[in-house]
PASEKOL-36914 format. One record per atom (N, C-alpha, C): residue number from 1; residue in three letters; atom name; x negated, y, z. Coordinates in nm, 2 decimals. Layout:
REM residues N
num	residu	atome	c1	c2	c3
NUM	ALA	CA	X	Y	Z
...
***
This chain:
REM residues 177
num	residu	atome	c1	c2	c3
1	MET	N	-0.08	-0.12	0.00
1	MET	CA	0.00	0.00	0.00
1	MET	C	-0.09	0.13	0.00
2	PHE	N	-0.20	0.13	0.07
2	PHE	CA	-0.28	0.24	0.08
2	PHE	C	-0.42	0.21	0.03
3	SER	N	-0.47	0.30	-0.04
3	SER	CA	-0.61	0.30	-0.09
3	SER	C	-0.66	0.44	-0.10
4	ALA	N	-0.77	0.47	-0.03
4	ALA	CA	-0.82	0.61	-0.02
4	ALA	C	-0.96	0.62	-0.05
5	SER	N	-1.00	0.72	-0.12
5	SER	CA	-1.14	0.75	-0.15
5	SER	C	-1.20	0.81	-0.02
6	ALA	N	-1.33	0.80	-0.02
6	ALA	CA	-1.41	0.86	0.09
6	ALA	C	-1.38	1.01	0.10
7	ARG	N	-1.37	1.08	-0.01
7	ARG	CA	-1.34	1.22	-0.01
7	ARG	C	-1.20	1.25	0.05
8	CYS	N	-1.10	1.17	0.01
8	CYS	CA	-0.97	1.19	0.07
8	CYS	C	-0.97	1.17	0.22
9	LEU	N	-1.04	1.07	0.27
9	LEU	CA	-1.05	1.04	0.41
9	LEU	C	-1.12	1.15	0.48
10	GLU	N	-1.22	1.21	0.42
10	GLU	CA	-1.29	1.32	0.49
10	GLU	C	-1.21	1.44	0.50
11	ILE	N	-1.13	1.47	0.39
11	ILE	CA	-1.04	1.58	0.39
11	ILE	C	-0.94	1.56	0.50
12	LEU	N	-0.88	1.44	0.51
12	LEU	CA	-0.78	1.41	0.61
12	LEU	C	-0.84	1.42	0.75
13	ARG	N	-0.96	1.37	0.77
13	ARG	CA	-1.03	1.38	0.91
13	ARG	C	-1.05	1.53	0.95
14	VAL	N	-1.10	1.61	0.86
14	VAL	CA	-1.13	1.75	0.90
14	VAL	C	-1.00	1.82	0.92
15	HIS	N	-0.90	1.80	0.84
15	HIS	CA	-0.77	1.86	0.86
15	HIS	C	-0.71	1.83	0.99
16	CYS	N	-0.71	1.70	1.02
16	CYS	CA	-0.65	1.65	1.15
16	CYS	C	-0.73	1.70	1.27
17	GLU	N	-0.86	1.71	1.26
17	GLU	CA	-0.94	1.76	1.37
17	GLU	C	-0.90	1.91	1.40
18	CYS	N	-0.88	1.99	1.29
18	CYS	CA	-0.85	2.13	1.30
18	CYS	C	-0.71	2.14	1.37
19	VAL	N	-0.62	2.06	1.32
19	VAL	CA	-0.48	2.06	1.38
19	VAL	C	-0.49	2.03	1.53
20	TYR	N	-0.57	1.92	1.56
20	TYR	CA	-0.58	1.88	1.70
20	TYR	C	-0.64	2.00	1.79
21	GLU	N	-0.74	2.06	1.74
21	GLU	CA	-0.81	2.16	1.82
21	GLU	C	-0.71	2.28	1.84
22	LYS	N	-0.64	2.32	1.74
22	LYS	CA	-0.54	2.42	1.75
22	LYS	C	-0.43	2.38	1.85
23	ALA	N	-0.38	2.26	1.84
23	ALA	CA	-0.27	2.21	1.93
23	ALA	C	-0.32	2.21	2.07
24	LEU	N	-0.44	2.16	2.09
24	LEU	CA	-0.50	2.15	2.22
24	LEU	C	-0.51	2.29	2.29
25	CYS	N	-0.56	2.38	2.21
25	CYS	CA	-0.58	2.52	2.27
25	CYS	C	-0.44	2.58	2.31
26	LEU	N	-0.34	2.56	2.22
26	LEU	CA	-0.21	2.61	2.25
26	LEU	C	-0.15	2.54	2.37
27	ALA	N	-0.17	2.41	2.38
27	ALA	CA	-0.12	2.33	2.49
27	ALA	C	-0.17	2.38	2.63
28	ARG	N	-0.30	2.40	2.63
28	ARG	CA	-0.37	2.43	2.76
28	ARG	C	-0.33	2.57	2.80
29	LYS	N	-0.30	2.66	2.71
29	LYS	CA	-0.26	2.80	2.75
29	LYS	C	-0.11	2.81	2.78
30	SER	N	-0.04	2.71	2.75
30	SER	CA	0.11	2.73	2.75
30	SER	C	0.16	2.70	2.89
31	GLN	N	0.29	2.74	2.91
31	GLN	CA	0.36	2.71	3.04
31	GLN	C	0.39	2.56	3.05
32	TYR	N	0.37	2.48	2.94
32	TYR	CA	0.40	2.34	2.94
32	TYR	C	0.27	2.26	2.96
33	ALA	N	0.16	2.32	3.00
33	ALA	CA	0.03	2.25	3.00
33	ALA	C	0.03	2.12	3.08
34	ASP	N	0.10	2.12	3.19
34	ASP	CA	0.10	2.01	3.28
34	ASP	C	0.20	1.89	3.23
35	ALA	N	0.28	1.92	3.13
35	ALA	CA	0.37	1.83	3.08
35	ALA	C	0.32	1.75	2.95
36	ILE	N	0.21	1.80	2.90
36	ILE	CA	0.16	1.74	2.78
36	ILE	C	0.08	1.61	2.81
37	ASP	N	0.10	1.51	2.72
37	ASP	CA	0.02	1.39	2.73
37	ASP	C	-0.10	1.41	2.63
38	TYR	N	-0.21	1.45	2.69
38	TYR	CA	-0.32	1.49	2.61
38	TYR	C	-0.39	1.38	2.53
39	VAL	N	-0.39	1.26	2.58
39	VAL	CA	-0.44	1.14	2.51
39	VAL	C	-0.35	1.12	2.39
40	PHE	N	-0.22	1.12	2.41
40	PHE	CA	-0.13	1.10	2.29
40	PHE	C	-0.14	1.21	2.19
41	LEU	N	-0.16	1.34	2.24
41	LEU	CA	-0.17	1.45	2.15
41	LEU	C	-0.29	1.43	2.06
42	ARG	N	-0.40	1.39	2.11
42	ARG	CA	-0.52	1.36	2.03
42	ARG	C	-0.49	1.25	1.92
43	GLU	N	-0.44	1.14	1.97
43	GLU	CA	-0.41	1.03	1.88
43	GLU	C	-0.31	1.07	1.77
44	ALA	N	-0.20	1.13	1.81
44	ALA	CA	-0.10	1.17	1.71
44	ALA	C	-0.15	1.28	1.62
45	ALA	N	-0.23	1.37	1.66
45	ALA	CA	-0.28	1.48	1.57
45	ALA	C	-0.37	1.41	1.47
46	MET	N	-0.45	1.31	1.51
46	MET	CA	-0.54	1.25	1.42
46	MET	C	-0.47	1.15	1.32
47	LEU	N	-0.35	1.12	1.35
47	LEU	CA	-0.27	1.02	1.26
47	LEU	C	-0.15	1.09	1.19
48	HIS	N	-0.12	1.22	1.22
48	HIS	CA	0.00	1.28	1.17
48	HIS	C	0.01	1.28	1.02
49	ASP	N	-0.10	1.29	0.95
49	ASP	CA	-0.10	1.29	0.80
49	ASP	C	-0.15	1.17	0.74
50	TRP	N	-0.16	1.06	0.81
50	TRP	CA	-0.21	0.93	0.75
50	TRP	C	-0.15	0.90	0.62
51	GLY	N	-0.02	0.93	0.61
51	GLY	CA	0.05	0.89	0.49
51	GLY	C	0.01	0.96	0.36
52	VAL	N	-0.08	1.06	0.37
52	VAL	CA	-0.12	1.13	0.24
52	VAL	C	-0.21	1.03	0.16
53	ILE	N	-0.26	0.93	0.22
53	ILE	CA	-0.34	0.84	0.13
53	ILE	C	-0.26	0.75	0.04
54	GLY	N	-0.12	0.76	0.06
54	GLY	CA	-0.03	0.69	-0.03
54	GLY	C	0.04	0.77	-0.13
55	VAL	N	0.00	0.90	-0.13
55	VAL	CA	0.07	0.99	-0.22
55	VAL	C	-0.02	1.03	-0.34
56	HIS	N	0.04	1.08	-0.44
56	HIS	CA	-0.03	1.13	-0.56
56	HIS	C	-0.06	1.28	-0.54
57	ALA	N	-0.18	1.31	-0.50
57	ALA	CA	-0.23	1.44	-0.48
57	ALA	C	-0.38	1.45	-0.53
58	PRO	N	-0.40	1.45	-0.66
58	PRO	CA	-0.54	1.45	-0.71
58	PRO	C	-0.63	1.56	-0.65
59	SER	N	-0.57	1.67	-0.62
59	SER	CA	-0.66	1.78	-0.57
59	SER	C	-0.73	1.75	-0.44
60	ILE	N	-0.67	1.65	-0.36
60	ILE	CA	-0.74	1.61	-0.24
60	ILE	C	-0.78	1.46	-0.25
61	ASP	N	-0.80	1.41	-0.38
61	ASP	CA	-0.85	1.28	-0.41
61	ASP	C	-0.76	1.17	-0.36
62	CYS	N	-0.63	1.19	-0.36
62	CYS	CA	-0.53	1.09	-0.32
62	CYS	C	-0.46	1.04	-0.45
63	PHE	N	-0.47	0.92	-0.47
63	PHE	CA	-0.41	0.87	-0.60
63	PHE	C	-0.31	0.76	-0.58
64	GLY	N	-0.23	0.77	-0.48
64	GLY	CA	-0.12	0.68	-0.46
64	GLY	C	-0.01	0.71	-0.56
65	GLU	N	0.11	0.66	-0.54
65	GLU	CA	0.22	0.68	-0.63
65	GLU	C	0.33	0.77	-0.58
66	ALA	N	0.34	0.78	-0.45
66	ALA	CA	0.45	0.86	-0.39
66	ALA	C	0.43	1.01	-0.40
67	PRO	N	0.54	1.08	-0.40
67	PRO	CA	0.53	1.23	-0.40
67	PRO	C	0.47	1.28	-0.27
68	TYR	N	0.41	1.39	-0.27
68	TYR	CA	0.34	1.44	-0.15
68	TYR	C	0.44	1.46	-0.03
69	MET	N	0.56	1.50	-0.06
69	MET	CA	0.66	1.52	0.05
69	MET	C	0.69	1.40	0.12
70	ALA	N	0.66	1.28	0.07
70	ALA	CA	0.69	1.15	0.13
70	ALA	C	0.58	1.11	0.23
71	HIS	N	0.48	1.19	0.25
71	HIS	CA	0.36	1.14	0.33
71	HIS	C	0.40	1.12	0.48
72	GLY	N	0.50	1.19	0.53
72	GLY	CA	0.54	1.17	0.67
72	GLY	C	0.61	1.04	0.68
73	ILE	N	0.70	1.00	0.59
73	ILE	CA	0.77	0.88	0.59
73	ILE	C	0.67	0.76	0.57
74	LEU	N	0.58	0.78	0.48
74	LEU	CA	0.48	0.67	0.45
74	LEU	C	0.39	0.65	0.57
75	GLY	N	0.34	0.75	0.64
75	GLY	CA	0.26	0.74	0.76
75	GLY	C	0.33	0.67	0.87
76	ALA	N	0.46	0.71	0.89
76	ALA	CA	0.54	0.64	0.99
76	ALA	C	0.56	0.49	0.96
77	LYS	N	0.59	0.46	0.84
77	LYS	CA	0.61	0.32	0.80
77	LYS	C	0.48	0.24	0.82
78	TYR	N	0.37	0.30	0.79
78	TYR	CA	0.24	0.23	0.80
78	TYR	C	0.22	0.20	0.95
79	LEU	N	0.23	0.30	1.03
79	LEU	CA	0.20	0.29	1.18
79	LEU	C	0.30	0.19	1.24
80	ARG	N	0.43	0.19	1.21
80	ARG	CA	0.52	0.10	1.26
80	ARG	C	0.49	-0.04	1.22
81	GLY	N	0.43	-0.06	1.10
81	GLY	CA	0.39	-0.19	1.05
81	GLY	C	0.27	-0.24	1.12
82	LEU	N	0.19	-0.16	1.17
82	LEU	CA	0.07	-0.20	1.25
82	LEU	C	0.12	-0.26	1.39
83	ASP	N	0.20	-0.18	1.45
83	ASP	CA	0.25	-0.22	1.59
83	ASP	C	0.36	-0.12	1.62
84	PRO	N	0.49	-0.17	1.60
84	PRO	CA	0.60	-0.08	1.62
84	PRO	C	0.62	-0.03	1.76
85	VAL	N	0.57	-0.10	1.86
85	VAL	CA	0.58	-0.05	2.00
85	VAL	C	0.47	0.05	2.03
86	ARG	N	0.34	0.01	2.00
86	ARG	CA	0.23	0.09	2.03
86	ARG	C	0.23	0.23	1.96
87	TYR	N	0.28	0.23	1.83
87	TYR	CA	0.28	0.35	1.75
87	TYR	C	0.41	0.41	1.73
88	ALA	N	0.51	0.38	1.81
88	ALA	CA	0.65	0.44	1.79
88	ALA	C	0.64	0.59	1.80
89	ARG	N	0.58	0.65	1.90
89	ARG	CA	0.57	0.79	1.92
89	ARG	C	0.49	0.86	1.81
90	HIS	N	0.38	0.79	1.77
90	HIS	CA	0.29	0.84	1.67
90	HIS	C	0.37	0.85	1.53
91	ALA	N	0.45	0.75	1.51
91	ALA	CA	0.53	0.75	1.38
91	ALA	C	0.63	0.86	1.38
92	ARG	N	0.69	0.89	1.49
92	ARG	CA	0.78	1.00	1.50
92	ARG	C	0.71	1.14	1.46
93	VAL	N	0.59	1.15	1.51
93	VAL	CA	0.52	1.27	1.47
93	VAL	C	0.50	1.28	1.32
94	CYS	N	0.46	1.17	1.26
94	CYS	CA	0.44	1.16	1.12
94	CYS	C	0.57	1.21	1.05
95	GLU	N	0.68	1.16	1.09
95	GLU	CA	0.81	1.19	1.02
95	GLU	C	0.85	1.33	1.04
96	ARG	N	0.83	1.39	1.16
96	ARG	CA	0.89	1.51	1.20
96	ARG	C	0.80	1.64	1.18
97	HIS	N	0.67	1.62	1.14
97	HIS	CA	0.59	1.74	1.13
97	HIS	C	0.59	1.81	1.00
98	ILE	N	0.66	1.76	0.90
98	ILE	CA	0.67	1.82	0.77
98	ILE	C	0.73	1.96	0.77
99	GLY	N	0.65	2.06	0.73
99	GLY	CA	0.69	2.20	0.74
99	GLY	C	0.71	2.23	0.89
100	VAL	N	0.83	2.26	0.93
100	VAL	CA	0.87	2.27	1.07
100	VAL	C	0.98	2.18	1.10
101	GLY	N	0.97	2.06	1.04
101	GLY	CA	1.08	1.96	1.05
101	GLY	C	1.18	1.99	0.94
102	LEU	N	1.26	1.89	0.92
102	LEU	CA	1.36	1.90	0.81
102	LEU	C	1.50	1.86	0.87
103	THR	N	1.60	1.92	0.82
103	THR	CA	1.74	1.88	0.85
103	THR	C	1.79	1.79	0.74
104	ALA	N	1.89	1.71	0.77
104	ALA	CA	1.95	1.62	0.67
104	ALA	C	2.00	1.71	0.55
105	ASP	N	2.06	1.82	0.58
105	ASP	CA	2.11	1.91	0.48
105	ASP	C	2.00	1.97	0.39
106	GLU	N	1.89	2.00	0.45
106	GLU	CA	1.77	2.05	0.37
106	GLU	C	1.72	1.94	0.28
107	ILE	N	1.72	1.82	0.33
107	ILE	CA	1.67	1.71	0.25
107	ILE	C	1.77	1.68	0.13
108	ARG	N	1.90	1.68	0.16
108	ARG	CA	2.00	1.67	0.05
108	ARG	C	1.99	1.78	-0.05
109	GLN	N	1.99	1.90	0.00
109	GLN	CA	1.99	2.02	-0.09
109	GLN	C	1.86	2.03	-0.17
110	GLY	N	1.75	1.98	-0.12
110	GLY	CA	1.62	1.99	-0.19
110	GLY	C	1.60	1.86	-0.27
111	SER	N	1.69	1.76	-0.26
111	SER	CA	1.67	1.63	-0.33
111	SER	C	1.53	1.58	-0.29
112	LEU	N	1.50	1.58	-0.16
112	LEU	CA	1.36	1.54	-0.12
112	LEU	C	1.36	1.39	-0.11
113	PRO	N	1.24	1.33	-0.13
113	PRO	CA	1.22	1.19	-0.13
113	PRO	C	1.21	1.12	0.00
114	MET	N	1.32	1.14	0.08
114	MET	CA	1.32	1.08	0.21
114	MET	C	1.47	1.06	0.25
115	PRO	N	1.49	0.98	0.35
115	PRO	CA	1.63	0.96	0.40
115	PRO	C	1.69	1.09	0.44
116	ALA	N	1.82	1.11	0.41
116	ALA	CA	1.89	1.23	0.45
116	ALA	C	1.94	1.22	0.59
117	ARG	N	1.84	1.25	0.68
117	ARG	CA	1.87	1.26	0.82
117	ARG	C	1.78	1.37	0.88
118	ASP	N	1.81	1.41	1.00
118	ASP	CA	1.73	1.51	1.07
118	ASP	C	1.59	1.45	1.11
119	PHE	N	1.49	1.53	1.07
119	PHE	CA	1.35	1.50	1.11
119	PHE	C	1.30	1.62	1.18
120	LEU	N	1.35	1.66	1.29
120	LEU	CA	1.31	1.78	1.36
120	LEU	C	1.22	1.74	1.48
121	PRO	N	1.12	1.81	1.51
121	PRO	CA	1.03	1.78	1.62
121	PRO	C	1.11	1.80	1.75
122	GLU	N	1.10	1.71	1.85
122	GLU	CA	1.17	1.72	1.97
122	GLU	C	1.08	1.73	2.09
123	THR	N	0.98	1.64	2.10
123	THR	CA	0.90	1.64	2.22
123	THR	C	0.79	1.75	2.21
124	PHE	N	0.73	1.78	2.33
124	PHE	CA	0.62	1.88	2.33
124	PHE	C	0.52	1.85	2.23
125	GLU	N	0.47	1.73	2.22
125	GLU	CA	0.36	1.69	2.13
125	GLU	C	0.40	1.70	1.99
126	GLU	N	0.53	1.66	1.95
126	GLU	CA	0.58	1.68	1.82
126	GLU	C	0.58	1.82	1.78
127	LYS	N	0.63	1.91	1.87
127	LYS	CA	0.64	2.05	1.84
127	LYS	C	0.50	2.11	1.83
128	LEU	N	0.41	2.07	1.91
128	LEU	CA	0.27	2.13	1.90
128	LEU	C	0.20	2.09	1.77
129	ILE	N	0.21	1.97	1.73
129	ILE	CA	0.14	1.93	1.61
129	ILE	C	0.21	1.99	1.49
130	THR	N	0.34	1.99	1.49
130	THR	CA	0.41	2.06	1.38
130	THR	C	0.37	2.20	1.36
131	TYR	N	0.37	2.27	1.47
131	TYR	CA	0.33	2.41	1.47
131	TYR	C	0.18	2.43	1.43
132	ALA	N	0.09	2.36	1.49
132	ALA	CA	-0.05	2.37	1.46
132	ALA	C	-0.08	2.34	1.31
133	ASP	N	-0.01	2.24	1.26
133	ASP	CA	-0.03	2.19	1.13
133	ASP	C	-0.01	2.30	1.02
134	ASN	N	0.08	2.39	1.05
134	ASN	CA	0.11	2.50	0.96
134	ASN	C	-0.01	2.60	0.94
135	PHE	N	-0.11	2.59	1.03
135	PHE	CA	-0.22	2.69	1.02
135	PHE	C	-0.34	2.63	0.94
136	PHE	N	-0.33	2.51	0.89
136	PHE	CA	-0.44	2.45	0.82
136	PHE	C	-0.39	2.38	0.69
137	SER	N	-0.47	2.40	0.59
137	SER	CA	-0.44	2.35	0.45
137	SER	C	-0.53	2.22	0.44
138	LYS	N	-0.49	2.14	0.34
138	LYS	CA	-0.58	2.03	0.30
138	LYS	C	-0.66	2.07	0.18
139	ASN	N	-0.65	2.20	0.14
139	ASN	CA	-0.73	2.25	0.02
139	ASN	C	-0.88	2.23	0.06
140	PRO	N	-0.96	2.16	-0.02
140	PRO	CA	-1.10	2.13	0.01
140	PRO	C	-1.18	2.26	0.03
141	ASP	N	-1.14	2.37	-0.03
141	ASP	CA	-1.21	2.49	-0.02
141	ASP	C	-1.18	2.57	0.11
142	ARG	N	-1.07	2.53	0.18
142	ARG	CA	-1.02	2.61	0.29
142	ARG	C	-0.99	2.52	0.41
143	LEU	N	-1.05	2.40	0.42
143	LEU	CA	-1.02	2.30	0.52
143	LEU	C	-1.03	2.35	0.66
144	SER	N	-1.13	2.42	0.70
144	SER	CA	-1.15	2.46	0.83
144	SER	C	-1.11	2.61	0.85
145	VAL	N	-1.05	2.67	0.75
145	VAL	CA	-1.01	2.81	0.76
145	VAL	C	-0.87	2.82	0.82
146	GLU	N	-0.85	2.88	0.93
146	GLU	CA	-0.72	2.89	0.99
146	GLU	C	-0.65	3.00	0.92
147	LYS	N	-0.52	2.97	0.88
147	LYS	CA	-0.44	3.07	0.82
147	LYS	C	-0.40	3.18	0.92
148	SER	N	-0.37	3.30	0.88
148	SER	CA	-0.32	3.40	0.97
148	SER	C	-0.17	3.37	1.00
149	TRP	N	-0.12	3.43	1.10
149	TRP	CA	0.03	3.42	1.13
149	TRP	C	0.11	3.47	1.01
150	ASP	N	0.07	3.58	0.95
150	ASP	CA	0.15	3.63	0.84
150	ASP	C	0.15	3.53	0.72
151	GLU	N	0.04	3.46	0.70
151	GLU	CA	0.04	3.36	0.59
151	GLU	C	0.13	3.24	0.63
152	VAL	N	0.12	3.20	0.75
152	VAL	CA	0.21	3.09	0.80
152	VAL	C	0.36	3.13	0.78
153	LEU	N	0.39	3.24	0.83
153	LEU	CA	0.53	3.29	0.83
153	LEU	C	0.58	3.30	0.68
154	ALA	N	0.50	3.36	0.60
154	ALA	CA	0.53	3.37	0.46
154	ALA	C	0.55	3.24	0.39
155	GLY	N	0.46	3.15	0.42
155	GLY	CA	0.47	3.01	0.36
155	GLY	C	0.60	2.94	0.40
156	ILE	N	0.63	2.95	0.53
156	ILE	CA	0.75	2.88	0.57
156	ILE	C	0.88	2.95	0.53
157	SER	N	0.88	3.08	0.53
157	SER	CA	1.00	3.16	0.50
157	SER	C	1.05	3.14	0.36
158	ARG	N	0.96	3.10	0.27
158	ARG	CA	1.01	3.07	0.13
158	ARG	C	1.10	2.95	0.12
159	PHE	N	1.11	2.87	0.23
159	PHE	CA	1.20	2.76	0.23
159	PHE	C	1.34	2.79	0.29
160	GLY	N	1.36	2.92	0.33
160	GLY	CA	1.49	2.96	0.38
160	GLY	C	1.49	3.00	0.52
161	GLU	N	1.61	3.04	0.56
161	GLU	CA	1.63	3.09	0.70
161	GLU	C	1.61	2.99	0.81
162	GLY	N	1.65	2.87	0.79
162	GLY	CA	1.64	2.76	0.89
162	GLY	C	1.50	2.74	0.92
163	PRO	N	1.41	2.71	0.82
163	PRO	CA	1.27	2.69	0.86
163	PRO	C	1.20	2.81	0.92
164	ARG	N	1.24	2.93	0.87
164	ARG	CA	1.19	3.06	0.93
164	ARG	C	1.22	3.07	1.07
165	GLU	N	1.35	3.04	1.11
165	GLU	CA	1.39	3.05	1.25
165	GLU	C	1.31	2.94	1.33
166	ARG	N	1.29	2.82	1.28
166	ARG	CA	1.22	2.72	1.35
166	ARG	C	1.07	2.75	1.38
167	ILE	N	1.01	2.82	1.28
167	ILE	CA	0.87	2.85	1.30
167	ILE	C	0.86	2.97	1.40
168	LEU	N	0.95	3.06	1.40
168	LEU	CA	0.96	3.17	1.50
168	LEU	C	0.98	3.11	1.64
169	ALA	N	1.07	3.01	1.65
169	ALA	CA	1.09	2.95	1.78
169	ALA	C	0.97	2.88	1.83
170	LEU	N	0.90	2.81	1.74
170	LEU	CA	0.78	2.74	1.78
170	LEU	C	0.67	2.84	1.83
171	ARG	N	0.66	2.95	1.75
171	ARG	CA	0.56	3.05	1.79
171	ARG	C	0.60	3.10	1.93
172	ALA	N	0.72	3.13	1.96
172	ALA	CA	0.76	3.18	2.09
172	ALA	C	0.73	3.08	2.20
173	MET	N	0.76	2.95	2.17
173	MET	CA	0.73	2.85	2.26
173	MET	C	0.58	2.84	2.30
174	TRP	N	0.50	2.84	2.20
174	TRP	CA	0.36	2.81	2.22
174	TRP	C	0.27	2.93	2.23
175	GLU	N	0.31	3.04	2.18
175	GLU	CA	0.23	3.16	2.19
175	GLU	C	0.30	3.28	2.27
176	GLY	N	0.42	3.25	2.31
176	GLY	CA	0.49	3.35	2.38
176	GLY	C	0.53	3.48	2.30
177	GLU	N	0.53	3.47	2.17
177	GLU	CA	0.56	3.58	2.09
177	GLU	C	0.69	3.57	2.01
***
């Protein structure tokens, strides 16, 4: 099901490390610091984009068959296949981190390649990884470059008012703004 080049895996590793570091920094400074499972946060951040190795994204050296939007579902399926109990929470992060999460209506309206159900982050760790992920691209030329808040907001806002409201709520939750 998955086959990845060394370059794809390196892009994935660097991206996931950046997302983890951002999530960790936000978690430690937040009012929820004592409620975060930091071991799980690290594991889930490092696995949240695992499904990209099954998508067709030549710009990041991924030559699978699935559309990029399906990477969350692919990663979740892969992790559940490894061990459905051990990786249940990790799989949820994979599914729910796309953009700022997706509603069933957004999936139907966009004819997105995933089941038409809500994939919204619910736990602290899901919300942290979802939020932090928006600050980092998998573009090989910008892997470690953190996007500005204005870039993140503009990127999400182009998908409509629902995603815009969700990113603003996540910012308020994690950055108090």
